N, C-alpha and C positions, 0 to 999 in steps of 0.2 A: 545399932553400932554407935549411937551417940551423935552429938552435934558438933564435932570438932571442926575447926576452920581451915585445916590443912587443904590447900588446893592441889588437886591432882589433874594431870593432863588427860583429856578425853581419849579413850582408846582409839577412836577413829582418826583423831588428829595425830597421835603418835604413829599410827600405821601409815598415814599419808606422808609424814615426814620421813619415815624409814624408806618408803617407796621412792621418794624424791632423792634421797641420799644415794640409794642404789643406782638410780638413773644417772646421777652426777658422776659417780665413779667411772661409768662407762665412757664419758667423754675423754678422760685420761687414757683409757684402754683404746679408744678410737684413734686419737691423734698422736700418741707416743711413737707409733711406727714411723711417722714422718721424721721425727727427730732422730731416731736411731738408724733406720734402714736408709732413708734418703739423705738427710743432711750430714750425718756422721760417717756413713760407710760408703754408699755407692755414688752419690752425685758428684762429690768433689773430684775424685779420680776420673770419672767418666766424662764429666763436662770439660775437664782439662784436656783429655785426649781428643774430644771433639774440637775444642779450640785449636789444639796443635794441628789437627787435620786441615783446618781452615787458615793456618798461619802462613805468612810469606816466608821467603828464604831466610830472613833474619829472626824468625820465630815470633813475629808480632801479628796480632789481629787488629782490625781498625773499626771498632764500633763507633758509628757517628763520625768517622774520620779521625778518631783519636787513636794514636798508636799505643797498644797495650800488649805487654808480653803475654803470650798464651797461658803461661803458668800462673799469672796473676789474675786472670779473668774471673775465676770462681770466687776468690777472696773479695774482689771489688764488687761482684754481684751480691754477695752476702752483706757487705757494708751498705750498699745502696738499698737493699731490702729493709734493713733496720731503719734507715732514714725515712723511707716511705711509711713504715709502721709507726714511727714516732709522730709523723704528721697526722696520720689517720686516727690513732688511738684516742686523743682527746676529743675529737669530733664524735666518734662513736660512743665514747664513755659519757659525754654530756647528753647525747640523745638517749642513751639507755637509762641514765639516772633521772632525767626529767620526764620521760614518758613511762618508765617502768616496763617497757617492752624489750626486755633483754633477749628473750628466746628467738624472735625473728632475726635479730641482729646476730646472735650466736649462730643461727642456722645459715644466714647469708655468708658470714665469714668462714664457717666450717666448710660449706660446699664450694665456695670460691677456691679455698686452699686445696680441697680434695680434687676438684676438677683440674686445677693446674698441675697437681701431682700426677694424676692419671694421664694427662696429656703428655707427660714426659716419655711415654712409650714412643712418641714420634720423634724423639731426639736422636737422630742418627746422622751419619755422613758428616757434613761440616756445619750443621745447624746450631752453631754455638750461640747466636743471638736469640734463637728460640729458647734454648736452654737457660740463658741468663734471664730472659723475660719471665719464663715459667717459675724460676727460682725466686725472683723478686716478688711475684704475685703470691706464690704459695707461702713463702716465709713471712711476708707482711700479714697475710690472712691468718696464719697460725698465731702470730703475736696478738692480733686483735681478738681472735677467738679465745685465747688463753686469758686475756684480761677480763673478758665477759664471764668466762667459766669460773675464774677465781672469785669474782664478785658475788657469785651465788652462795659461797660458803657461809657468810654471816646470816643469810636468809634461811638456809635449810638445816642449820645446826645451832643449838643454843651454845653459849660459851663453854660449858663443861664438856661438850661433845666435839668441839672443833678440832682439837689435836688429833683425836682418833679418826674422825671423818677425813681430815686432810691427809693423814698418813695412809689410810686405806686407798685413797685416790692415787697417791704417789706409788703405792705398791702395785696397784692395777696397771699403771703406766709402765713400770719396769717389767712386770710379767708379760705384758703385751709386746713390748719392744724385743724382749728376749725370745719369745715364741716366734715372732715373725722373722727374726734374724736366723733362727735355726732352719725355718722353711726356706729362706733365701739361700742359706748356705748349701742345703741339699740341692736346690735347683741349679745354683751356680756351679757346684762341683760336678754334677751329673748332667750338665746341659747337653752333652752329646747323646746320652741315653734318652733324653726327652726330644731329641731331633731339632735342637735350636743351637744357634751360634752363641759364643760367649757374649757378644754385644747384645744380642736379642735377649739372652737370659738377664742381663743387667737391666734392660729396658722393661722387662716383665716385672722384675723386682721393684723398680721405681713405680710403675703403674699400679702394682698390687697394693702398695702402701696407700695410694689415693683411694682405691676401691674399698680397702679396709676402713680407712678414715671415714669415708662417706657412708658406708654401710652401718657401722656401729654407732655413728653419730645420731642415727634415728632413735636409739634408745633414750639418751638424755633429752632429745627434743620432744619425745612423747611424754616423758615423766616430769621434767622440770616445768614449773608454772611461773607465769609472770605475776608480779605484785603491782597493783595499781599505784601509780605515782601521783602525788599532788605537790603543788608548791606550798610554801609556808603559809600563804594566805588562803589556801584552799582553792585557788583558781585552776583552770586547765593549764596543762603544760604549755610553756611559751612556744612561739614559732621556731622553726628550725634554725633560722639565722641567729636567734637569741641563744638557742642551745649551743650552737657552735662557738659563739663568743664566750659563753659561760664556761665551756670546757677549758679554754685557755686561761680565762680569768681565775677559775678555781685553782688551777695549777700554779699560776703566778701568786695568788694569795697564800697558798700553802708554803711556797718557797719564802715569801716575805715573813710568814710566821716563824719559819725555821730559823730566820736570822736572829730571833729572840732567844734561840737555843743553839748558840754557835758550836757547842761540843757535839750535839746531835748532828749538825750539818758537817762537822769535821769527820765524824765516823762515816757518814753517808758518802763523802767524797773518797775516803780511803776504800770503802767497799766497792764503789763504782769502778775504781781504777783496777784493783786486783781481780774483781769479778769479770771485767772485760778481758783480762788475760786468760782467765779460766774458760770463758765462752769461746775465745779464739782457738785455744788449744783443742777444745772439743771439735770445732768445725774444721780445723785445718790439719789435724793429726793424720787423717787418712790420706790426704794429698802428700804430706811429707813421707809417709810410709811407702806409697806407691811410686812417687816420682823420684824421690831422693834415695830411698833405700831399696827400691826395686822389688818390693814385696807384692805377692799376689793378693787377689781379692779375698780368697778364702782365709789367708792369714789376717787380713784387716778385720774380717767379720769375726773371727775367733777372738781377736784382741778386744773388739768392742763388747763382745759377750762377757769377756773376763772383766772389763771395766764395769759393766752393768751389775755383775754379781758382787764384786769387791766394793762398789760404791755403797751398797747396803751395809756390808760388814764394816767398812770404814766409818760410816755415819754413826753406827751403834758404838764402835770403839771410841771415836772422838767424843761422843756424848758422855761416855763414862769418864774420859780424861777431863772433860770440862767440869764435871762434878767435883773433881779433886783439885785441878789446877786453875779452873776458871775458864770461861769462854774466850776471853780476850787472849790469854796466853796460849790456849790451844789453837786458836786461829793463827796467831803469829807463828807458832810451830808449823802449822800446815803450809804457810806461805814460804817458810824456809824449805820445806819438803818439795813444794812446787818448783822453787828455784833450782834445787839440786836435780830434780827430775828433768827439767828442761836442759840444764847444762849437760847431764848425761846423754840426753837425746841428741845433742849436737855431735857427740863423739860416737854415736852408734855406727857400727860397720854396715855397709850395704850388704843385702842378701843374707842377713842373719836374723831370721824370725824369732829365735829364742830370746835375743836381747830386746827385740821389740815387745815381746810379751812381758818381759821384766819391766820395761818402761810403762806398759799399759797397766800392770799391777800397781806400780807406784802412783799413777794417775787415779786409778780406781779407789785406792785407799784414802786419798785426801779429797776426792771430788765431792762426795755427798756430805761429808762432815763440815768442810769449810763453808759450803753454802748454807747448810742447815743451821750451824752455829751463828753465822752472820745474821741470819734472819731473827733468831731468838735473841741475840744481843741487841739488835736494833729495837726489838719490841720493848726493851727496858728503857730506851731513850726517847720514847714517844710520850708526850704530855698526855695525862688522862683526859679522855673525852675527844681526842683527836686521832684515834687509831686509824679510822677508815681513810681520812684524807692523807695522813702521813704515809701509810702503806701504799696508797695510790701513787703518791709522788715517788716512793721507793721503787715501785715497779716501772713507772714511766721513766724515771731517771736511769734505771738499770738498762732498759731498752735503748734509751737515748745515747748512752755511752758505748754500747757494745758494737758500734761500727768502727771505733778507733783501732781496735786490735786487728781485725781483718784488713783494714786499710794499711796499717803499718806492715803487716805480713806481706801484703801484695806489693807495696812500694819497695820494701827491702829486696824482695825477689826481683822486681822490675829493675832495680838499680844494680844489683850484684849478680843476678842470674843463679843464685845459690839458695836452695831451700834450707840449708843448714844455717846460713846467716839469717834467714827469715824467721826460723824457729827460735834462735837464740835472742833475736830482738825482743821477743815477748817477755824475757826476763825483766825488762824495765818495768812492766806493769806490776810484777810481784815485789820487786825491790822498792819501788815508790809507794805501793800500797802498804807494805810492811812499815816503812818509815812514817807514813802518815798515821797509821793505826797505832803505832807504838807511842805517838805523842798525845793520844786521846786519853785523859784520865777517866777511866770507865766509872769509878765510884762517884766522882764529882759530876760527871755527865748525867748519871742516873738521878742523883739528888737534885741537880738543877732542873731536870725535867719534871720533878715533883713526884717521883716514884720511890718506893722503899728500896733500899740497897741490899741485895742478897749477901749472905755471908761469903760466898765464893763467886767472883765474877771476873 
């Protein structure tokens, strides 16, 4: 066949990579049921009802002696879980990068989260403190595990495959969440036929998400492999204390480097603010639907299923719009749509599920696209050769800011006693995010970062 110099990948190496990629997809399949069934649908309304059961005559519970309105307890717990995750992530990230032993850390985080979620079966009566603790543990563990999971992508896929591999993992997660929600809906609606109470059906749904998470996590933990890590000098990895310090030092160094690219930093600030609003709407919408609008759990599940489906449609549609109008303009348009949707949500009549489904459709159509286009626009603003550290800061900062929205939601309800006021307070994140993003000159930001400027941006 001649003596050409074209280098081809050995068949066994390619097969091993495909096997590892297929294993990687299954972690998204495993953990996405926590995000959909637990955090988005069941836990908010149920934990709120448990807190209300424990509340005093004025509607307050007193964790650690602090008066907290029962309706704010879930939002505060979500906020605290994010703070815990932000503290833990750089420690775990430094250990993973310096030792190369990501898989044991991924396993520890995944099974900590799965165990806490499974233990939610025991959340009954007035055990609101147990519910808050389990939520904090599960949510923080999920954040740490996702950080480790995402860090495998550059190792298991060459640059030309990463978009496709990442998209398949995302699709696996949506499929898993939708499938489990259908099963949960059947159990919840027919709980009498299964001989269980409504409360028990909800607790089974919560616990089943933990069992699903832990069971399917075995597949990626069997197929993913660790890469041996070395320091630049070839020495053994430093001691744990050094690893811990390095995690924070690296994050601080990346932020200092970003100051040399102020337009990149300006975009990141805008994203962190409006994305915090997005994440808060996702986590608090079910509480708003159940507590303020008086909607049943089956309606909430159906609305979340609608969001899951339309998020895919919306992402594809907004991707096409971005090719014509540019990513920045399309994102700005989505932020206007978010603001209008929340304003409409404020005026939704109680006990009217049809209008809640209309609201869910609006959220679904802008959800996937606004986040996907934000990530792709940020990729243009990263200086060449600094992709990993900038995206690490992107994810860390994302997690770091996403406690403000739940805190504002909880404080607004605490002060006003109105979920309508709480939901409309989130408009501030989209308005401020819009104003900051509109001020970023995208073409100059890309050029200043040292990247070629696309024809449409």
